[in-house]
Structure formats: C-alpha cells, structure tokens
N, C-alpha and C positions, 0 to 999 in steps of 0.2 A: 081518273083523278090523279093528281100529283102534288107535290110540294109547289104551292103557288108562290111561295115567298121568294121566289127567285126574281125578285122585283127589279125594279127600276134602277138600273146602274146609271148613275148621273154623276157628272163631273165636279170639278172645282175650278178655281181661278188660278191663273199663273202665279208662281211663287214670288216673283219679283215685287208685286204690289197687289193691294187689295182689289178685288173686282166683286161685282154683284150682277146676278141675272135674275130675271123674273119670267115666269111662265115659258120656260125653255123646255124642250124635250127631245125624245128620239124613240127608237124602237129597239127592243132587246129579244134575243132568243136564247132560251135556256134549256139545257139537256140534263136529264137526271143521271147522276152518277151511281148512286145506290139508293134503294128503297127497302125499308123494313116495315112490315105491317103487323099489327097486334089487334086481332078482333076482340071486341069488348062484349060483355054479357048482354048489353042491350042492342047489339047488331051494328053499332058503330065501329069505325076502325081508327086506331091511332097510327098514323104514318110517320115514321122518322125517315128523313131523306136528305141527301146532299145533292147539289147541282152545280153546274158552271154555265156561265152565260156570257155573251158578247153583246155590248150596246154600241149603237152606231148613231151619231148625230151629224149635223151639218156645221157644228161649233168647231173652234180650233182647239189644239191641245190644251188641257188634258181631257177635253170633253168628247173628242173625235172618235175614239175607239177605246173601249174599257172592258176589261175582263171581271167578272164577279164570281166569287166562289160563296155559295150559301149552304147553311145547315139549318134545318128547322123541322117543326112538327105541325102536321095537319091532322085535324080532327074531322073525319068524314062521317056524315050522319048515317043512320042505318038505311035510309033510302038511296045513298050513294050520290044524291043529286045536290047536296048542300054541305058545307063544312067551313072551317076557319083555319087560318095558318099563321104561324109566327115563325120568323127566321132572323137569323144573323148573317150578315153578308161582309166579305172584305172585297173592295175594289182595288184593281191594280191598273195603272195607266200604262200606255205603251212603252214609257221609259222607266217603269218600275216604282212610281210613287204609289203610296197606299193610303187607304181611308176605310172606315167601317160604317155600315148602316143597318139599321133594323127595319123589318117589314112586317105589316100585319095586314090580313085581307081574307077574302073569301074566294069563291070560284069565279067571280066575275071581275074582281080587282081589288084595290086597297090603297095603302098608303106606306110611305117610307120616310125615314128620317135619318140624316147623317149624324153619327155619334160624335159629338164635339170632342176635340183633343185627340182624335185617333189619326188625323191626317199627317202624312210626311210629304216633303218635297212640294210639288205643285198643289197638293191637297191640304197643306198646314194652314190651320185656322178655319177649316171648312165647318160650315153650319147651314142648316136649311133642311128642306124635304119637299115632298109632293105626292102625287098620286100615280097610280097605274091602273090600266084596263087590260084585261085578257082579251087578245084578238082571236087566237087559235090554240086549242090543246090538240097536239098530234097523237096518233095512236101509240107511239112509244113513250108517251108522257111528256115530250117536249113542249114548250110553251112559247108562243110568240105574244110579246105584249108591247103596248104603247105607253109611254110615261111622260110626265111633265112635272115641273117644279120651279122652285125659286131657291137659290142658295147664294152664299157670299164667303169670302175668306177675309180675315183680319189684314 
C-alpha cells in the first residue's frame, strides 16, 4: 500500500486563448520519494508520503508530458486491504508552467480537481477535474494509473 494520491496529472490549455477539453485522459506513473508510517492503537496505519510522477497523453503541450509532485496522507485499515488518501500536488509542464490540484481516493481510484487560481503560463485560469483508476501497484510502492477528466482555461 502506498500514497495513492499521486493522481492524475492532467493538463491545461494554451496560454494564448481559452480552451476546453472534455473526457480526455492519459496514464501516469508515480514513484514514492519518502514514506513515514505511524501505527495506531486500532491496528490501522497513518502513512505520510511524498511522490513524484510523470503523466503522458496524446494531447499537445502542455498536456503531452507533465511532472507532478505530491504530498499526502493515507489511512490504511487494520486489515491492510482498504484505506483512503488525501493529497496536494503541484504539476509542472515541460516548459516550467505550474498548477496545483488535490486528490482524494482509496486503493482502487478516486478523483482530483485543479485548484483554481494556482496556474501559471499555459495553466493560467485552469479549472476542472476528473477521476483516476489504479492499474498496478508495484512491490516498491510505485503506482501506474489511468485518468480522465474535463477542464478549461479562461
């Protein structure tokens, strides 16, 4: 189990004019950078983790390749089979544009939403969100996920 909030890194539109995308998506791979576990009296675990990930799509810049850095907390049930996660992430385009999004989910998937007003450059005016599904959890805690969503810029 790991910080599953390494969600969907999704793009924004070109800075020159407003754009809108509906039901577009891609695949992301996230790798844990640090993990701190605190076992609770009831047997559950509170996991604080940071991760970095790369998202790839067949869309044009700034959607084509994006780096995400996420920090969050996962509550893992005593049985180790279920839990929930909350994360904050910063997205970075291949040209240095930035935006932030939050992620909520469980061990199968969840949802994300862009935090309005955090975008710079190609991500300015970004709003929207979507969902993600966990495809694979690797033995080292890395995650492969598929995401889709709708978003727009002003």
